[in-house]
C-alpha positions as CSV (number, residue, x, y, z in Angstrom):
1,X,4.6,-12.8,-24.2
2,X,7.5,-14.0,-22.0
3,X,7.2,-17.1,-19.9
4,X,7.6,-15.2,-16.6
5,X,4.8,-12.7,-17.3
6,X,2.6,-14.1,-14.6
7,X,5.3,-13.9,-12.0
8,X,7.0,-10.7,-13.1
9,X,6.0,-8.7,-10.0
10,X,7.4,-11.5,-7.7
11,X,10.6,-11.7,-9.8
12,X,11.1,-7.9,-9.6
13,X,10.5,-7.9,-5.8
14,X,13.2,-10.6,-5.4
15,X,15.6,-8.8,-7.7
16,X,15.1,-5.6,-5.7
17,X,15.8,-7.5,-2.5
18,X,19.0,-8.9,-4.0
19,X,20.0,-5.4,-5.1
20,X,19.7,-4.3,-1.5
21,X,21.8,-7.3,-0.4
22,X,24.6,-6.3,-2.9
23,X,24.5,-2.7,-1.6
24,X,24.9,-4.2,1.9
25,X,27.9,-6.1,0.7
26,X,29.4,-2.9,-0.7
27,X,28.9,-1.3,2.7
28,X,30.4,-4.2,4.5
29,X,33.6,-4.0,2.5
30,X,33.7,-0.2,2.8
31,X,33.5,-0.7,6.6
32,X,36.1,-3.4,6.7
33,X,33.7,-6.0,8.0
34,X,35.2,-9.4,8.9
35,X,35.9,-11.5,5.8
36,X,33.8,-14.5,6.8
37,X,30.8,-12.3,7.5
38,X,31.1,-10.8,4.0
39,X,31.5,-14.2,2.5
40,X,28.4,-15.4,4.3
41,X,26.4,-12.5,2.8
42,X,27.9,-13.2,-0.7
43,X,26.6,-16.8,-0.3
44,X,23.2,-15.5,0.6
45,X,23.0,-13.2,-2.4
46,X,24.3,-16.0,-4.7
47,X,21.6,-18.3,-3.4
48,X,18.9,-15.6,-4.0
49,X,20.1,-15.1,-7.6
50,X,20.0,-18.9,-8.1
51,X,16.5,-18.9,-6.8
52,X,15.5,-16.2,-9.3
53,X,17.2,-18.2,-12.1
54,X,15.4,-21.4,-11.2
55,X,12.1,-19.6,-11.2
56,X,12.7,-18.1,-14.6
57,X,13.8,-21.5,-15.9
58,X,10.6,-23.1,-14.5
59,X,8.4,-20.4,-16.1
60,X,10.3,-20.8,-19.4
61,X,9.7,-24.6,-19.4
62,X,6.0,-24.2,-18.4
63,X,5.3,-21.6,-21.0
64,X,7.8,-21.3,-23.9
65,X,8.8,-24.9,-24.1
66,X,5.3,-26.2,-23.8
67,X,4.2,-23.9,-26.6
68,X,7.2,-25.0,-28.8
69,X,6.3,-28.6,-28.2
70,X,2.8,-27.9,-29.5
71,X,4.4,-26.3,-32.6
72,X,7.0,-29.1,-33.0
73,X,9.7,-29.3,-35.5
74,X,12.6,-26.8,-35.6
75,X,10.8,-24.6,-33.0
76,X,10.7,-27.4,-30.5
77,X,14.4,-28.4,-31.1
78,X,15.5,-24.7,-30.8
79,X,13.7,-24.3,-27.4
80,X,15.0,-27.6,-26.1
81,X,18.6,-26.6,-27.0
82,X,18.1,-23.2,-25.5
83,X,16.9,-24.7,-22.2
84,X,19.7,-27.3,-22.2
85,X,22.3,-24.5,-22.7
86,X,20.7,-22.4,-19.9
87,X,20.7,-25.3,-17.5
88,X,24.4,-26.0,-18.3
89,X,25.2,-22.4,-17.6
90,X,23.4,-22.6,-14.3
91,X,25.1,-25.8,-13.3
92,X,28.6,-24.3,-14.1
93,X,28.0,-21.2,-12.0
């Protein structure tokens, strides 16, 4: 079972909303909307994706990493490295 299983419906709702935001961005560009207005909406979509990512990371830590800590050893080390790499990717983006 994946760590976000309990919040899957909420995550999907958020992703659908973001999909709508991106479609709105496409429309804005097609309609030659003022640059700053488009950038404002890009920022909103980016923040929404970051929120989804942080939720997934939180679920991963609460479920997958806790379970790996119970198991210990190589499993624990692998999950810790995975989480650290994911955090590094999020910080760079």
